[in-house]
Backbone as numpy.savetxt, mean C-alpha at the origin, in Angstrom:
# Nx Ny Nz CAx CAy CAz Cx Cy Cz
11.25 -20.44 -2.93 12.25 -19.47 -2.51 11.70 -18.71 -1.31
12.41 -18.71 -0.22 12.00 -18.00 0.98 12.76 -16.68 1.03
12.03 -15.57 0.99 12.68 -14.27 1.04 13.01 -13.92 2.47
14.19 -13.43 2.71 14.62 -13.03 4.04 14.35 -11.56 4.24
13.87 -11.21 5.43 13.61 -9.80 5.74 14.89 -9.16 6.25
15.49 -8.33 5.40 16.67 -7.57 5.81 16.26 -6.12 5.91
17.04 -5.21 5.35 16.64 -3.82 5.34 15.50 -3.63 4.37
14.60 -2.70 4.70 13.39 -2.52 3.90 13.67 -2.26 2.44
14.62 -1.40 2.16 14.87 -1.03 0.77 15.40 -2.21 -0.02
16.24 -3.05 0.62 16.77 -4.23 -0.04 15.65 -5.23 -0.29
14.80 -5.42 0.71 13.68 -6.34 0.58 12.76 -5.89 -0.54
12.42 -4.60 -0.56 11.51 -4.09 -1.59 12.10 -4.28 -2.98
13.39 -4.03 -3.12 14.04 -4.17 -4.43 13.99 -5.63 -4.89
14.26 -6.55 -3.97 14.26 -7.96 -4.35 12.85 -8.46 -4.67
11.87 -8.04 -3.87 10.50 -8.46 -4.12 10.01 -7.90 -5.44
10.28 -6.63 -5.70 9.86 -6.02 -6.96 10.47 -6.75 -8.15
11.75 -7.03 -8.07 12.42 -7.75 -9.16 11.83 -9.14 -9.33
11.50 -9.77 -8.23 10.94 -11.12 -8.29 9.57 -11.13 -8.94
8.72 -10.16 -8.56 7.39 -10.08 -9.14 7.46 -9.75 -10.62
8.36 -8.85 -11.01 8.55 -8.54 -12.42 8.93 -9.80 -13.19
9.79 -10.62 -12.60 10.18 -11.87 -13.26 8.97 -12.78 -13.44
8.12 -12.86 -12.40 6.92 -13.68 -12.50 6.03 -13.18 -13.64
5.84 -11.87 -13.68 4.97 -11.29 -14.71 5.55 -11.51 -16.10
6.83 -11.26 -16.26 7.45 -11.36 -17.58 7.48 -12.79 -18.10
7.66 -13.74 -17.21 7.74 -15.14 -17.65 6.38 -15.82 -17.65
5.36 -15.10 -17.21 3.99 -15.59 -17.25 3.80 -16.88 -16.48
4.45 -17.00 -15.33 4.27 -18.21 -14.54 3.14 -18.07 -13.52
2.63 -16.85 -13.32 1.50 -16.68 -12.41 0.27 -17.22 -13.11
-0.35 -18.22 -12.56 -1.15 -19.22 -13.25 -2.34 -18.71 -14.06
-2.23 -17.55 -14.66 -3.30 -17.05 -15.53 -2.96 -17.27 -17.00
-1.70 -17.53 -17.30 -1.30 -17.70 -18.68 -1.20 -16.37 -19.42
-1.30 -15.27 -18.70 -1.15 -13.96 -19.31 -0.53 -13.02 -18.29
0.03 -11.94 -18.77 0.71 -11.01 -17.88 -0.28 -10.26 -17.01
0.10 -10.04 -15.77 -0.74 -9.30 -14.84 -0.46 -7.80 -14.97
-1.48 -6.95 -14.90 -1.25 -5.49 -14.89 -1.12 -5.00 -13.45
0.08 -5.03 -12.89 0.23 -4.73 -11.46 0.24 -3.24 -11.17
-0.08 -2.90 -9.92 0.02 -1.53 -9.45 1.11 -1.43 -8.37
0.83 -1.93 -7.17 1.81 -1.84 -6.09 1.94 -3.20 -5.44
3.11 -3.45 -4.85 3.40 -4.77 -4.29 3.97 -4.63 -2.89
3.60 -5.56 -2.00 4.22 -5.66 -0.67 4.50 -7.13 -0.39
5.50 -7.37 0.45 5.86 -8.73 0.83 5.56 -8.94 2.30
4.91 -10.06 2.63 4.57 -10.42 4.01 5.52 -11.53 4.45
6.56 -11.19 5.22 7.54 -12.22 5.61 6.98 -13.28 6.54
5.96 -12.93 7.34 5.41 -13.92 8.28 4.64 -15.01 7.55
4.04 -14.67 6.41 3.27 -15.65 5.64 4.01 -16.12 4.40
5.15 -15.50 4.09 5.89 -15.75 2.84 4.94 -15.63 1.64
4.28 -14.48 1.58 3.36 -14.19 0.49 3.63 -12.80 -0.05
3.44 -12.64 -1.34 3.53 -11.35 -2.01 2.11 -10.92 -2.35
1.77 -9.67 -1.98 0.45 -9.13 -2.29 0.61 -8.06 -3.37
-0.24 -8.12 -4.38 -0.09 -7.27 -5.55 -1.45 -6.74 -5.99
-1.62 -5.42 -6.01 -2.86 -4.83 -6.51 -2.98 -5.06 -8.00
-4.15 -5.54 -8.43 -4.43 -5.71 -9.86 -5.57 -4.75 -10.21
-5.20 -3.64 -10.84 -6.12 -2.52 -11.04 -7.37 -2.89 -11.84
-7.19 -3.55 -12.97 -8.34 -3.77 -13.85 -9.30 -4.84 -13.34
-8.86 -5.64 -12.37 -9.72 -6.69 -11.83 -10.29 -6.31 -10.47
-9.74 -5.27 -9.84 -10.22 -4.89 -8.52 -9.95 -5.93 -7.47
-8.73 -6.48 -7.50 -8.35 -7.52 -6.53 -6.92 -7.30 -6.06
-6.62 -7.92 -4.92 -5.24 -8.10 -4.49 -4.86 -9.54 -4.83
-3.88 -9.70 -5.69 -3.41 -11.04 -6.03 -2.44 -11.51 -4.94
-2.57 -12.76 -4.55 -1.71 -13.36 -3.52 -0.78 -14.34 -4.22
0.52 -14.07 -4.14 1.52 -14.90 -4.84 2.33 -15.68 -3.82
2.46 -16.97 -4.06 3.34 -17.82 -3.26 4.67 -17.92 -4.00
5.72 -17.25 -3.49 7.00 -17.25 -4.22 7.70 -18.60 -4.24
7.29 -19.52 -3.38 7.95 -20.83 -3.36 7.55 -21.70 -4.54
6.38 -21.39 -5.14 5.91 -22.19 -6.28 5.62 -21.32 -7.51
5.92 -20.01 -7.41 5.72 -19.10 -8.54 4.28 -19.10 -9.05
3.32 -19.07 -8.13 1.92 -19.13 -8.52 1.08 -18.10 -7.77
0.05 -17.62 -8.46 -0.99 -16.86 -7.79 -1.88 -17.86 -7.08
-1.97 -17.76 -5.76 -2.73 -18.75 -4.98 -4.04 -18.18 -4.45
-4.30 -16.92 -4.74 -5.56 -16.33 -4.32 -5.76 -14.95 -4.91
-7.00 -14.51 -4.93 -7.35 -13.17 -5.35 -8.41 -12.65 -4.39
-8.11 -11.53 -3.75 -9.02 -10.95 -2.76 -9.67 -9.70 -3.34
-11.00 -9.70 -3.49 -11.69 -8.51 -4.00 -11.47 -7.30 -3.09
-11.30 -6.13 -3.70 -11.08 -4.90 -2.93 -12.34 -4.05 -2.81
-13.45 -4.48 -3.37 -14.70 -3.70 -3.28 -15.03 -3.40 -1.82
-15.44 -2.16 -1.53 -15.91 -1.12 -2.45 -14.81 -0.27 -3.09
-13.53 -0.55 -2.83 -12.45 0.18 -3.50 -12.28 -0.40 -4.91
-12.33 0.46 -5.92 -12.16 0.01 -7.29 -10.86 0.56 -7.87
-10.35 -0.12 -8.89 -9.09 0.25 -9.53 -8.01 0.53 -8.47
-7.67 -0.49 -7.68 -6.74 -0.28 -6.56 -5.33 0.12 -7.01
-4.79 1.11 -6.32 -3.43 1.59 -6.58 -2.54 1.32 -5.37
-2.63 2.21 -4.37 -1.75 2.11 -3.20 -2.02 0.87 -2.38
-0.94 0.32 -1.80 -1.04 -0.91 -1.00 -0.05 -0.82 0.15
-0.49 -1.22 1.34 0.39 -1.21 2.51 0.03 -2.39 3.39
1.00 -2.84 4.19 0.83 -4.03 5.02 1.02 -3.73 6.49
0.12 -4.26 7.30 0.29 -4.31 8.75 0.49 -5.77 9.10
1.73 -6.23 9.05 2.03 -7.65 9.22 1.66 -8.15 10.61
1.87 -7.32 11.63 1.61 -7.75 13.01 0.14 -8.07 13.24
-0.74 -7.33 12.57 -2.18 -7.54 12.76 -2.85 -8.21 11.57
-2.03 -8.75 10.66 -2.53 -9.53 9.53 -3.56 -8.75 8.71
-3.17 -7.50 8.35 -4.03 -6.66 7.55 -3.25 -6.09 6.37
-3.91 -6.03 5.22 -3.35 -5.31 4.10 -4.35 -4.23 3.73
-3.85 -3.04 3.39 -4.70 -1.91 3.07 -4.55 -1.57 1.60
-5.68 -1.40 0.92 -5.67 -1.13 -0.52 -6.50 0.11 -0.80
-5.92 1.06 -1.53 -6.59 2.32 -1.86 -7.08 2.30 -3.30
-8.37 2.54 -3.48 -8.96 2.54 -4.81 -8.94 3.92 -5.44
-8.93 3.95 -6.76 -8.96 5.21 -7.49 -10.27 5.96 -7.29
-11.30 5.29 -6.76 -12.60 5.91 -6.54 -12.72 6.58 -5.18
-11.60 6.70 -4.44 -11.65 7.38 -3.16 -12.11 6.51 -2.01
-11.81 5.23 -2.07 -12.13 4.29 -1.00 -10.86 3.56 -0.57
-10.72 3.39 0.74 -9.65 2.59 1.32 -10.29 1.39 1.99
-9.71 0.19 1.79 -10.23 -1.00 2.45 -9.13 -1.68 3.26
-9.55 -2.32 4.34 -8.67 -3.19 5.12 -9.08 -4.63 4.82
-8.09 -5.45 4.50 -8.35 -6.86 4.17 -7.60 -7.73 5.16
-8.29 -8.71 5.74 -7.68 -9.67 6.66 -6.86 -10.66 5.84
-5.55 -10.73 6.09 -4.70 -11.62 5.28 -4.86 -13.09 5.65
-5.59 -13.37 6.72 -5.86 -14.78 7.07 -7.09 -15.30 6.34
-8.05 -14.40 6.06 -9.29 -14.82 5.41 -9.48 -14.26 4.01
-8.78 -13.16 3.70 -8.96 -12.51 2.42 -10.21 -11.66 2.34
-10.85 -11.42 3.47 -12.11 -10.66 3.49 -11.88 -9.21 3.89
-12.66 -8.31 3.29 -12.63 -6.90 3.66 -13.27 -6.75 5.04
-12.55 -6.12 5.96 -13.07 -5.94 7.32 -13.49 -4.50 7.60
-13.12 -3.57 6.74 -13.50 -2.18 6.94 -13.21 -1.37 5.70
-13.91 -0.24 5.55 -13.67 0.67 4.43 -13.86 2.10 4.90
-13.24 3.03 4.17 -13.27 4.44 4.55 -13.11 5.31 3.32
-13.81 6.46 3.30 -13.62 7.44 2.23 -12.27 8.13 2.41
-11.54 8.28 1.29 -10.26 8.98 1.28 -10.21 9.88 0.05
-9.10 10.56 -0.13 -8.92 11.39 -1.33 -9.06 10.52 -2.58
-9.61 11.09 -3.63 -9.76 10.35 -4.89 -8.42 10.22 -5.60
-8.30 9.17 -6.38 -7.13 8.93 -7.24 -5.82 8.92 -6.45
-5.84 8.24 -5.31 -4.62 8.06 -4.53 -3.66 7.14 -5.27
-2.41 7.54 -5.35 -1.39 6.71 -5.99 -0.69 5.82 -4.99
-0.22 6.40 -3.89 0.55 5.63 -2.91 -0.04 5.80 -1.52
0.15 4.76 -0.70 -0.18 4.84 0.71 0.99 4.29 1.51
1.06 4.69 2.78 2.12 4.19 3.66 1.51 3.95 5.04
2.01 2.92 5.72 1.49 2.55 7.03 2.51 2.82 8.11
2.10 3.59 9.12 2.92 3.88 10.29 2.50 2.92 11.39
3.25 1.84 11.57 2.86 0.79 12.52 2.74 1.27 13.96
3.70 2.06 14.49 3.58 2.49 15.89 2.30 3.27 16.19
1.84 4.06 15.23 0.64 4.86 15.44 -0.61 4.25 14.86
-0.46 3.17 14.08 -1.60 2.57 13.41 -2.22 3.51 12.40
-1.38 4.34 11.76 -1.87 5.37 10.84 -1.56 5.02 9.39
-2.52 5.27 8.52 -2.34 5.05 7.09 -2.41 6.41 6.41
-1.37 6.73 5.64 -1.31 7.99 4.90 -1.58 7.70 3.43
-2.59 8.38 2.88 -3.05 8.12 1.53 -2.85 9.38 0.68
-1.89 9.33 -0.24 -1.48 10.51 -0.99 -2.25 10.63 -2.30
-3.07 11.70 -2.38 -3.81 12.00 -3.60 -3.44 13.38 -4.11
-4.06 13.78 -5.18 -3.76 15.09 -5.76 -4.29 16.20 -4.87
-3.38 16.99 -4.31 -3.77 18.13 -3.51 -4.00 17.88 -2.04
-4.17 16.64 -1.65 -4.36 16.35 -0.23 -3.96 14.92 0.10
-3.64 14.73 1.38 -3.28 13.42 1.89 -4.27 13.05 2.99
-4.99 11.96 2.80 -5.93 11.49 3.80 -5.19 10.70 4.86
-5.58 10.91 6.13 -4.97 10.19 7.25 -6.05 9.34 7.90
-5.78 8.04 8.02 -6.76 7.08 8.53 -6.11 6.27 9.64
-6.84 6.05 10.72 -6.33 5.20 11.80 -6.93 3.80 11.64
-6.07 2.78 11.77 -6.50 1.39 11.69 -6.44 0.76 13.08
-7.45 -0.04 13.39 -7.46 -0.73 14.67 -8.58 -1.74 14.71
-8.26 -2.96 15.08 -9.28 -4.00 15.17 -9.97 -4.31 13.87
-9.25 -4.13 12.76 -9.84 -4.38 11.45 -10.73 -3.26 10.96
-10.88 -2.21 11.76 -11.72 -1.07 11.39 -10.86 0.13 10.99
-11.45 1.04 10.25 -10.77 2.24 9.78 -11.53 3.48 10.26
-10.78 4.49 10.73 -11.36 5.73 11.21 -10.65 6.90 10.56
-11.39 7.82 9.94 -10.78 8.97 9.29 -10.34 10.00 10.32
-9.12 10.50 10.14 -8.60 11.58 10.98 -8.54 12.89 10.20
-9.03 12.88 8.96 -9.06 14.10 8.15 -8.01 14.11 7.06
-7.87 15.26 6.41 -6.95 15.42 5.28 -5.93 16.51 5.58
-4.74 16.34 5.00 -3.68 17.33 5.07 -3.53 17.92 3.66
-3.53 19.24 3.55 -3.35 19.88 2.24 -1.90 19.71 1.80
-1.70 19.24 0.56 -0.34 19.04 0.03 -0.17 19.86 -1.24
0.01 19.21 -2.37 0.14 19.89 -3.66 -0.47 18.98 -4.73
-0.80 19.56 -5.86 -1.49 18.80 -6.91 -0.67 17.61 -7.40
0.65 17.72 -7.35 1.51 16.64 -7.85 2.09 15.78 -6.73
1.68 16.01 -5.49 2.21 15.25 -4.35 1.41 13.97 -4.14
1.65 13.00 -5.01 0.87 11.76 -4.96 1.71 10.57 -4.55
2.78 10.85 -3.79 3.61 9.78 -3.25 3.81 10.05 -1.77
4.15 9.00 -1.03 4.31 9.14 0.42 5.25 8.07 0.94
6.05 8.45 1.93 6.96 7.51 2.60 7.07 7.93 4.06
7.35 6.96 4.92 7.50 7.22 6.34 8.92 6.90 6.76
9.53 7.82 7.50 10.86 7.59 8.05 10.70 6.75 9.31
11.17 5.50 9.32 10.97 4.65 10.50 11.72 5.13 11.73
12.72 5.98 11.55 13.50 6.44 12.70 12.73 7.43 13.57
11.94 8.32 12.91 11.22 9.33 13.70 9.75 9.47 13.33
9.27 8.62 12.41 7.87 8.59 11.98 7.46 9.80 11.16
8.42 10.57 10.67 8.09 11.70 9.80 7.47 11.18 8.50
6.48 11.91 8.02 5.77 11.54 6.79 6.26 12.46 5.68
6.76 11.87 4.59 7.35 12.64 3.51 6.55 12.50 2.22
6.52 13.59 1.47 6.00 13.56 0.11 6.87 14.47 -0.76
6.84 14.25 -2.06 7.57 15.10 -2.99 6.60 15.63 -4.04
6.95 16.77 -4.63 6.08 17.37 -5.63 6.89 18.33 -6.50
6.26 18.78 -7.57 6.92 19.71 -8.48 5.94 20.82 -8.86
6.50 21.99 -9.19 5.68 23.09 -9.71 5.89 23.24 -11.21
6.54 22.25 -11.81 6.83 22.29 -13.24 8.19 22.86 -13.57
8.80 23.54 -12.59 10.13 24.11 -12.78 11.16 23.51 -11.83
10.72 23.19 -10.63 11.62 22.63 -9.62 10.88 21.56 -8.83
11.63 20.70 -8.16 11.06 19.64 -7.33 11.29 19.95 -5.86
10.35 19.51 -5.03 10.40 19.80 -3.61 10.08 18.56 -2.80
10.53 18.54 -1.55 10.17 17.50 -0.60 9.66 18.18 0.66
8.64 17.61 1.26 8.06 18.19 2.46 7.73 17.06 3.42
7.84 17.36 4.72 7.52 16.33 5.72 6.63 16.89 6.81
5.92 15.99 7.46 5.06 16.30 8.60 5.35 15.28 9.69
5.01 15.66 10.93 5.08 14.72 12.04 3.66 14.37 12.47
3.41 13.10 12.82 2.10 12.75 13.35 1.77 13.59 14.57
0.50 13.92 14.81 0.13 14.80 15.94 0.70 14.37 17.28
0.69 13.07 17.58 1.13 12.62 18.90 2.64 12.70 19.10
3.40 12.91 17.97 4.85 13.01 18.09 5.33 14.45 17.90
4.42 15.38 17.57 4.80 16.77 17.34 5.12 17.47 18.65
6.07 18.41 18.60 6.42 19.18 19.78 6.08 20.65 19.54
5.29 21.21 20.41 4.88 22.62 20.26 5.92 23.54 20.89
């Protein structure tokens, strides 16, 4: 089955449903259900990448044959949660619960760079125009620049203890997170430095 790249939300919904079907029917060639964390689809390679927390790998799924065709170690990132794709530069980024972010070359499956980030990051998002990776952890969001397979820290943004999710608006590159104080829910956004207007 060849997945078509349409609108991002539609693509994500279809890929998520597809991976759930693979897991539930146990066709991913382990004979047992995978404990997934986050999933991304690479339309240029027709591959699904899936963080497997307890194994410390990114599983590579070929949707045309319903099989796991590779496993890429995420060390030094352990218990990987957040996952993001830079399809143009053939890189996938995986954030470990131990406060490490790694860049993996999707052509070789090898880690090409690593960087310290906030601990226990749940989600990450990649801003392709700026080459920026936003890593949402409890109380702060780490910002990392990717380039040439290498990672460079740009520092942390103070958020909130429950702000462990992140999304990027492709129209204006605004970075969004949501959080709660236990009574109400909030959403907050930032603009990347190079797009901010003083």
